[in-house]
GUBA-121049 format. One line per field, with one value per residue (C-alpha): z, x, y. Coordinates in steps of 0.2 Angstrom, whole numbers. Layout:
BEGIN
zz	(Z,...)
xx	(X,...)
yy	(Y,...)
# end
This chain:
BEGIN
zz	(430,441,452,462,472,470,483,480,486,470,458,444,453,457,439,434,446,439,421,425,434,424,407,396,393,412,416,429,440,454,461,478,494,504,519,537,539,522,523,527,510,501,501,485,480,462,459,442,433,419,410,416,433,443,447,459,462,471,488,498,517,525,536,555,554,566,558,562,572,562,565,574,564,559,567,557,554,546,536,529,525,516,506,501,496,486,477,472,465,455,448,442,436,425,418,414,405,394,387,372,378,380,398,408,393,392,411,414,400,406,424,424,417,430,443,436,435,453,458,450,458,475,472,469,451,442,435,418,418,424,409,397,403,403,385,378,385,373,380,388,399,410,424,413,400,413,421,404,400,417,415,399,409,421,419,431,432,445,440,451,442,424,409,404,420,428,445,452,458,466,475,485,485,493,507,525,533,517,523,512,525,530,511,507,521,513,496,503,511,497,482,490,505,502,484,490,480,487,493,500,508,505,514,511,525,537,540,550,568,571,552,549,566,561,545,553,565,551,541,556,559,540,538,524,523,526,523,527,515,517,499,482,478,492,485,468,476,485,469,461,476,476,457,458,470,464,473,479,488,492,505,504,516,516,510,514,503,500,504,487,480,493,486,468,466,473,462,446,451,453,437,426,434,422,427,442,445,455,464,470,487,491,504,497,511,504,497,478,478,489,478,463,473,479,462,455,468,465,446,446,452,436,445,434,445,458,474,486,505,518,508,524,529,516,507,491,478,463,466,464,447,442,448,438,422,425,426,413,426,430,447,455,473,486,505,517,534,545,543,535,521,521,518,501,486,467,458,445,433,441,458,454,445,460,472,462,457,474,466,476,472,483,500,498,483,482,486,480,487,477,465,466)
xx	(409,424,429,446,458,477,489,507,520,516,502,513,517,498,493,506,499,482,487,496,481,467,474,476,458,455,449,455,440,449,466,470,480,477,466,474,467,475,491,501,496,504,504,493,477,469,452,451,437,435,421,422,417,428,418,424,418,402,404,390,391,395,381,385,398,393,393,405,396,392,404,398,388,396,390,377,389,403,390,383,401,405,389,393,410,404,391,405,415,400,397,415,413,398,407,423,413,404,420,429,447,460,458,474,486,489,491,502,513,518,522,521,504,498,505,496,480,482,483,467,459,465,458,442,440,425,432,426,435,451,450,447,462,473,467,473,491,503,517,528,518,524,517,516,506,493,492,489,475,468,468,458,444,444,432,433,424,429,419,405,389,384,393,384,374,377,374,383,368,374,363,370,360,364,361,360,378,386,393,383,382,400,405,393,402,419,413,406,422,433,422,412,420,438,436,423,408,391,384,368,363,347,341,326,332,318,319,334,334,344,350,344,351,368,368,362,376,389,380,380,399,403,392,380,362,353,335,326,313,299,292,298,288,297,313,309,304,321,331,322,325,343,346,359,370,386,385,369,372,357,357,345,338,347,335,335,328,309,310,315,298,291,303,299,293,310,319,310,313,332,333,325,330,340,359,356,373,368,382,378,388,393,405,421,420,403,403,403,386,379,386,377,361,361,366,351,339,345,345,328,338,349,365,378,393,399,408,415,418,427,442,452,440,445,461,452,447,443,424,425,431,420,404,410,412,396,386,396,397,413,421,421,428,435,433,445,442,433,444,435,440,457,450,441,451,447,446,461,465,482,475,462,475,486,472,468,486,495,512,527,536,524,517,502,493,495,479,478,468,453,455,442)
yy	(276,274,289,288,298,297,304,309,322,332,334,328,312,309,312,299,286,290,287,271,263,271,273,288,291,295,312,324,330,340,343,350,349,333,335,333,315,310,320,304,297,312,331,332,323,322,315,305,297,283,277,259,255,243,227,214,196,193,184,176,178,161,154,153,167,182,198,213,226,241,256,271,283,299,316,325,340,328,319,336,341,324,326,344,339,324,335,347,333,327,344,345,327,332,347,336,323,336,341,333,336,323,320,320,320,338,341,326,330,348,349,368,367,355,366,381,371,365,383,387,372,377,395,387,394,385,369,373,390,381,368,382,392,377,372,389,388,381,369,372,382,397,407,422,413,407,425,432,420,423,442,441,434,449,464,479,495,507,522,527,532,530,538,554,556,573,565,550,539,523,510,496,479,462,450,453,455,458,475,487,501,502,500,515,525,521,526,542,547,543,549,563,571,569,577,590,583,588,572,564,548,539,523,512,500,502,483,481,487,503,503,521,527,520,529,545,545,543,557,569,566,568,583,576,574,557,553,537,533,520,519,518,534,543,537,544,561,561,558,572,583,580,579,594,585,577,560,551,535,523,510,495,482,465,452,434,420,422,441,448,446,458,472,469,487,493,481,487,505,503,493,505,522,532,533,522,513,497,487,469,468,450,443,435,422,416,399,398,389,403,416,409,407,425,432,423,430,448,447,456,472,471,475,484,479,467,473,461,463,453,449,447,432,420,414,407,421,410,411,430,429,415,425,440,429,419,436,445,459,469,470,487,487,476,479,469,477,489,504,519,523,514,496,500,497,498,481,480,466,463,463,450,439,440,435,420,414,419,423,416,433,442,437,447,455,475,484,502,516,521,535,549)
# end
């Protein structure tokens, strides 16, 4: 197996170089902008593989010739980053080799398709999804055709609560620092107070220091009730007590790896409670590999929707869509700042496509306010 990078000023030129050297059967593994260290070689980089490994002659070391001192060892941080990037490339390579496509032929023959594929790669959309989309576009490709195919992957659900449930009962779950508490308050203001729905806050987060005090302060300012519950039984009793409220929002503790098994009772309760609308809250700035890991850990809660926060802390949004497709779970809301409630926005198909594709016609995707 031979894996090699090619550099040029455009993706198309780099692909052409790859085909010339490695043949028409070579397969595209990745395409991206060149790193700062390699920028002098070209603005764009494509990583290509072929089935034949390159072999050179074996040369014996002459006797009596001193060896060259070994270069300085790289730092641990740089080595860890290199290993991580290599792992990602090999994952993409494995997916590529498992496919029965025509390698570089389709992308190299259509510059617009190659450009669109590069945009998806830059956005860190899963490589298998990017290939799937590219395979559905008829040549000559257009930006509109790629956006249309991308939009077909998007699932959104901005409705709080479950259909036919008289009370909108919403639970927010997710890892520590994902922004569950601030998101809960934003939902409360937009979907409760601003439209005069009777509301109640329940929290089972007795794990984080001062978490309950923070919610009590918000509740006092906003004039709604807030209960701190230490057991699943107490949560069930509180839900029964407030069953006539229009909106019930439930905050939960942020659980690290290995802690979720201690909350299996809570997970089973939320997963099976009638009318429970559970949103898995994840930071958009989290690496794709970590999104997969956290989603697997929280699968026991059976989340109905995905809610992403910290959109202002990243410029690559492919992992958001990839995770939604992978889980077959719709996107509900996006949060991109600390302002309450202005920085909470409903997920829409157009917004998701804009985030991934970053159209040149608009400098920034258009975020709309959530509708009550």
